[in-house]
C-alpha positions as CSV (number, residue, x, y, z in Angstrom):
1,M,-4.1,-17.3,-14.6
2,K,-4.1,-18.7,-11.2
3,S,-7.1,-20.1,-9.6
4,P,-8.7,-18.6,-6.4
5,A,-7.7,-21.5,-4.3
6,L,-4.1,-21.1,-5.5
7,I,-4.1,-17.1,-4.9
8,F,-5.6,-17.5,-1.2
9,L,-2.8,-20.1,-0.4
10,G,-0.2,-18.0,-1.7
11,A,-1.4,-14.9,0.2
12,F,-1.8,-16.9,3.3
13,L,1.1,-18.8,3.6
14,V,3.8,-18.6,1.0
15,N,3.9,-15.0,0.5
16,N,2.5,-14.2,4.1
17,I,2.3,-10.2,4.5
18,I,4.3,-10.0,7.5
19,L,7.1,-12.8,7.5
20,M,7.8,-12.7,3.8
21,R,6.9,-9.3,2.5
22,F,7.6,-7.6,6.0
23,L,4.7,-5.2,5.7
24,G,2.4,-4.7,9.0
25,L,5.1,-4.9,11.4
26,C,4.2,-1.9,13.7
27,P,0.8,-3.7,14.8
28,F,2.6,-7.2,14.7
29,F,5.1,-6.4,17.5
30,G,2.9,-3.6,19.2
31,V,-0.4,-5.8,19.6
32,S,0.9,-9.2,19.9
33,T,1.3,-9.2,23.7
34,A,-1.9,-11.2,24.3
35,V,-3.8,-13.5,22.3
36,K,-7.2,-12.0,23.0
37,I,-5.9,-8.5,21.8
38,A,-4.1,-9.9,18.6
39,T,-7.3,-11.9,17.7
40,G,-9.4,-8.5,17.9
41,M,-6.8,-6.8,15.7
42,G,-6.6,-9.6,13.2
43,M,-10.2,-9.4,12.6
44,A,-10.2,-5.8,12.3
45,V,-7.5,-6.1,9.7
46,I,-9.4,-8.7,7.8
47,F,-12.5,-6.7,7.6
48,V,-10.7,-3.3,6.6
49,M,-8.4,-5.2,4.2
50,T,-11.3,-6.8,2.3
51,L,-13.4,-3.7,2.3
52,A,-10.5,-1.6,1.2
53,S,-9.5,-3.8,-1.6
54,W,-13.3,-3.8,-2.9
55,I,-13.6,-0.1,-2.6
56,T,-10.1,0.8,-4.3
57,W,-10.7,-1.9,-6.9
58,A,-14.0,-0.1,-7.9
59,I,-12.4,3.5,-7.5
60,Y,-9.5,2.4,-9.7
61,H,-11.2,0.9,-12.5
62,A,-14.3,3.1,-12.4
63,I,-12.8,6.4,-12.1
64,L,-8.9,6.5,-12.0
65,L,-8.4,4.5,-15.0
66,P,-11.0,5.7,-17.5
67,F,-10.2,9.3,-16.8
68,D,-6.5,8.7,-16.6
69,L,-6.3,10.0,-13.2
70,V,-4.0,7.0,-12.1
71,F,-1.5,9.4,-10.7
72,L,-4.0,10.0,-7.7
73,R,-4.1,6.4,-6.8
74,T,-1.8,6.6,-3.6
75,A,-3.6,9.7,-2.2
76,T,-7.1,8.0,-3.0
77,F,-6.0,4.6,-1.3
78,I,-4.9,6.3,1.5
79,L,-8.0,8.3,1.9
80,T,-10.3,5.3,1.5
81,I,-8.5,2.9,3.8
82,A,-8.6,6.1,6.7
83,S,-12.3,6.5,6.1
84,L,-12.7,2.7,6.6
85,V,-10.7,2.6,9.6
86,Q,-12.7,5.4,11.2
87,L,-15.9,3.6,10.6
88,V,-14.2,0.3,12.4
89,E,-13.3,2.5,15.1
90,M,-16.6,4.2,15.8
91,F,-18.2,0.7,15.4
92,L,-15.8,-1.0,18.3
93,K,-16.1,2.0,20.4
94,K,-19.8,1.6,20.5
95,S,-20.2,-2.2,20.4
96,Y,-17.1,-3.7,21.7
97,R,-15.6,-1.3,24.4
98,V,-13.1,-3.7,26.0
99,L,-11.4,-4.5,22.5
100,Y,-11.6,-1.0,21.7
101,N,-9.8,-0.2,24.9
102,A,-7.4,-3.1,24.7
103,L,-6.3,-2.2,20.8
104,G,-5.8,1.5,22.1
105,I,-3.5,3.4,19.7
106,Y,-3.0,0.4,17.5
107,L,-6.7,0.7,16.1
108,P,-6.0,4.2,14.4
109,L,-2.7,2.6,13.3
110,I,-4.5,0.3,10.9
111,T,-4.9,3.9,9.0
112,T,-1.3,3.7,8.3
113,N,-0.7,0.0,8.1
114,C,1.3,-0.5,5.0
115,A,0.0,-4.0,4.9
116,I,-3.3,-2.7,3.8
117,L,-2.4,-0.1,1.5
118,G,0.4,-2.7,-0.1
119,I,-2.7,-5.2,-0.6
120,T,-4.7,-2.6,-2.5
121,F,-1.6,-2.0,-4.7
122,L,-0.8,-5.4,-5.2
123,N,-4.5,-6.2,-6.3
124,I,-4.2,-3.6,-8.9
125,D,-0.4,-4.4,-9.8
126,N,-1.2,-7.8,-10.5
127,K,-4.3,-7.1,-12.6
128,F,-6.7,-9.1,-10.1
129,S,-10.4,-9.3,-11.0
130,L,-12.7,-8.0,-8.2
131,L,-13.1,-12.0,-7.2
132,N,-9.5,-12.8,-7.3
133,G,-8.6,-9.5,-5.3
134,T,-11.0,-10.5,-2.9
135,V,-9.7,-13.7,-2.4
136,F,-6.0,-12.1,-2.3
137,A,-7.0,-9.8,0.5
138,L,-8.9,-12.4,2.3
139,G,-6.0,-14.7,2.5
140,T,-3.6,-12.0,3.2
141,G,-5.8,-10.9,6.3
142,F,-6.3,-14.4,7.6
143,G,-2.3,-14.9,7.0
144,F,-1.9,-11.7,8.9
145,T,-4.2,-12.9,11.7
146,L,-2.6,-16.4,12.0
147,V,0.8,-15.0,12.2
148,I,-0.1,-12.3,14.8
149,I,-2.1,-14.8,16.9
150,T,0.7,-17.2,17.0
151,F,3.5,-14.8,17.7
152,A,1.0,-13.5,20.7
153,A,0.9,-17.1,22.0
154,I,4.6,-17.3,21.8
155,R,5.1,-14.3,23.8
156,E,2.8,-15.1,26.3
157,R,5.0,-18.2,26.8
158,L,8.4,-16.2,26.7
159,D,7.0,-13.8,29.2
160,L,7.0,-16.9,31.8
161,A,10.1,-18.4,30.4
162,P,13.7,-18.2,32.3
163,I,15.3,-15.9,29.9
164,N,18.4,-13.8,30.2
165,P,17.3,-10.4,31.4
166,S,19.2,-8.7,28.7
167,L,17.1,-10.5,26.1
168,K,13.8,-10.0,27.9
169,G,11.1,-8.0,25.9
170,Y,11.7,-6.9,22.3
171,P,15.0,-8.7,22.0
172,I,13.5,-12.2,22.4
173,S,10.5,-11.3,20.5
174,F,12.9,-10.2,17.5
175,I,14.4,-13.6,17.8
176,A,11.1,-15.3,17.9
177,A,10.0,-13.5,15.0
178,S,12.9,-14.3,12.7
179,L,12.5,-18.1,13.6
180,M,8.9,-17.7,12.7
181,A,10.0,-16.1,9.4
182,L,12.3,-19.0,8.9
183,A,9.3,-21.6,9.6
184,F,7.3,-19.9,6.8
185,L,10.1,-19.8,4.3
186,G,9.7,-23.4,4.1
187,F,6.3,-22.8,2.5
188,S,8.1,-21.4,-0.4
189,G,7.6,-23.4,-3.6
190,L,4.6,-24.9,-2.2
191,F,2.2,-25.7,-5.3
192,G,4.6,-23.7,-7.4
193,L,3.7,-20.3,-5.8
194,T,6.1,-17.6,-5.5
């Protein structure tokens, strides 16, 4: 059994949810136009991902598994995530109106963010305890935030760079994202994590 520190490092760097597992690409490309907006999105994802992992772990082990209702896992997890995102959306709308407006359509898209649903499944499939599942969710959330903020900073610089007009916008963004994925591939094998 791996230690929580290795689980965190594995989720944060080695198996980064965006660059290695290719989950959560919609907000990655959609919200990464400015560092401030990307930071807000990253914080919201960390919060929802951690809470979703706690609640879905509890529901799975307290209700679905004992009553042999494991086949309801997907529907239950999606409903849980959708409820959490609604709470986050109401909180941001009331408390941080600027961030709420900046995130726009991408805030409700956290509901369908496959990265969050993927983490809830991976917690169960890897048979993580509640502590290890929490560490895994936090590592994944912080890894998501690191990558989206770094990518937003790169995109801000690319907007000012003298680039061929045929590569402006999404083409150069896809090239930059692929180079970031190659850079993160260098972390594979770190501490024996896969």
